[in-house]
N, C-alpha and C positions, 0 to 999 in steps of 0.2 A: 504493500500500500504506500510505500515511499518511492518516488520516481526520480530518476535522473532526467534532467531537461537539457537538451542541446539545441543550439540555434542551427537551422538549415539555411536561412536567408531571409529576404524581405520581399514582399509583394508591394510594388510601387504604383501609384496612380498620380500622374502629373495633373496640375490644374487644367490643362488642355483636354484631359480625358484619356491621354495615352497611358498604356499600362506596360509593366515590365517586371522582371524578377531579377533580384540580385542574390547570388548564392555566396556562401562563405568562401573566401578566397578570391572572389571577383573584385574588380576595382570600380569605384565611383570617382571619376576624375583621378586624383592622385591618391585617394584613400582606398586601402584594401579592407574588405569586409572581414572582421575578425570573428573567430569562434567564441561564443559565449555560452557558459553553462550555469545551471542552477539546480534547485531541488523543488519538487512539488509533492503533494500527498493527497490521497483520496479519503475523504471522510466517510463515515458510516452511512450517510444519506445520499452518497453519489456525487457530492460536491468536490471538484478538483481545485486545490488551493495552491498558490505560490505567492511570491512577492511581485509587486507591481514593477519594480525595476528589472525583473527578469523578463517580463512580457513587453515592457516599453523602455528598453535600455537607453534609447536616445534622449530620454528626458532626464537622465541621471548622470550624464557624462558631458564634459566640456571639450571632447575631441572634435576635430574638424568634421569628421564623418557624422557624429551625433548631432552637431549643430545644423548640418545640412538636412539631415532627416527630420529634425525638429521643425525647422523652418518650412520644409516641404509639407509636413503633416498639419501644420498650423496655418499655412498661407494658401489654402485652397486645394491641396493635394491630399493623398492618403498614404500611410505607411502601416503595414501589418507584418509583424515578424512571424515566421513559420518555424515551429519547433517540433522535435520528436521527444516523446516522453516514454521511458522504459523502466520497468521494475523487475525484480527477481522472478515473480510469478504472474504478475497481472498482465492484462491486455496492453499491448503497445498502442500509443496514440500519436497522431499528428494534430497539432493544435496551432491556432493562429491568434494573434492579439485581438482580433475582432470578435472572437468568441467570449472573451473575458469581460466581466464587470470590473471596472476600476472606479474608485471614488475620486472624481476630478473637481469636486466642489471647492477645494481650497487652492486650486491652481490659479496662477495669474498669467495673463497674456500681455506680452510686451511687443512693441512695434518700433522698428527702426528702418529707415530707408525703404519703406514699402513692404518690408518683410515682417511677419509675425513669428513669435516663438512662445512656447509654453514653458513656464517656470513652476516647478513643483515646490510647494512650501513644506518645511519640515513638519512632521506630525505622523499620526498613525494611519496615513493613507497608503502606506507601502504594502498593499495587498492586492491580490487579483484572484477571482474565482469564476468558475463556470460549471455547469452541470454536464457530466458525461455519462450519467447513468451508472448502474451497477451498485455494488455495496462493498464495504470494507469492514475491517475490525477496529478501525480507529474511532473511538468514542471521544466526544469533546464536551467541555463544560464552559459555557459563555460567562456565567456568573462568577465561577471560580477564577477565571482568567483576569477579572478586574479586582480581585480581592486576595491576591497572594501576599504572604508575609515575608519580610526581609529574612534572608538566610535559608529559605527553602531551596532545595536542590531541584534543578531543572535538567531534564534528559533531552538530548538533541540528536536527531538522526539526519544524515544528509551526505553530500558528496563534496567535501572540502577540496578546493583547488581542482575540481573536476575528477578527483580520484575515486575509484570504486566501480566504475562502469567500463566494461570492455565488451568485445564482440561475443564473449562466451559467458560473462558473469556480470551481474549487477548487484552489488552488495553495499548498502549505505554504511557509513562509519558512525560510530558512537562518539559523542562528546558531551560535555556538561557545562553548566554555569550555575550561579546562585542568584536568587532574587536580591537586588541591591537595596530596595526600599519597599515599604508596605504599599500595596495598591498600585495605581498607575502614576507614572511621573509626568512632568509637563509634556504636552504633546500627545498624551494618551498612550504612551509606551509602557511596557514592562521593562524597567531598567535592570541590567544584569551586571554582576561582577564575577571575577574568576572565570571569565568567558572563554570557552574553548572552540568557538566556531570560526570559520575562515570564509574567504570568497569561495563561492560554489555551494556553501551551505544555505545561501539566500533562498528564502521561500520554503525552507524545510520545517517540519513539525517540531514543536517544543512541548514536552510532556512533564507532568508531575505524577507522582505515584500516590494513589489513595486506595487503601484496603487491598493492597497487592495488585492493583490494576493501574496501568498507565493511561492517563487521560490527556488529550491534547488541550493545551491552554494558549498556545501562541504560534506565531509564524516568524522565523528568523528574518530580521530586516538588515541590521548593520552593526558593525563594531566601531569603536572609537578608542584609539590608543591601544595599550596592551591588554587591558582587563575589562573595560566597560563595553557593554553591548546593549542593543535595543531590539526588543521583541514586540511585534504587534499582537495584541490580545485577540484570541479567536472570537471574541464577542463582536468583532467587526463584520463577521460573516452572518448575513441575515437570511 
């Protein structure tokens, strides 16, 4: 029920209506399309969850390529990333950005020299989800995710640095963190300390243990420094 997510490329629609596809390794002018990976997971009700910055990476990067894609997507064109999602035993999926719900209510649009770009505000909007059907063993608790206590141990599964997924095996890695403060921090995050996740863990499930069962309470978002991390509470999934 924990999936490795890998970027295949982008479906592009220009403001003129022309369409095209950019695959990983292709070039857009002088920019080469890089491979991006992350983690996703399937909840018990068939909802597939990951981080927003996994499905809309051009909004969270200041590279030349990301700025071009951002301006294109905000100035009359469309950009949709195409991903594959695979797990150890589950059905493989091909997913696109356009399938996912993202909370854009806190975004800002800026304009310069006739071009618009979208700016993402810091906060707990770093999540994305869609319904793909099926069921899993991953139970979740929305209320608990908003009321964790400082010092509680968090269990994290995912694919740090893209490791753990090969052509013959898909095995997520275990890591851990601790809740840094009671409840939710500014911005609506679960703040963590002793944080063990890396790039590639983004979008992965965060668990606590209750009565011998592991319950999903969050979504890996980002790290800051060597110890502090930010987890989006699973209560954002409606």
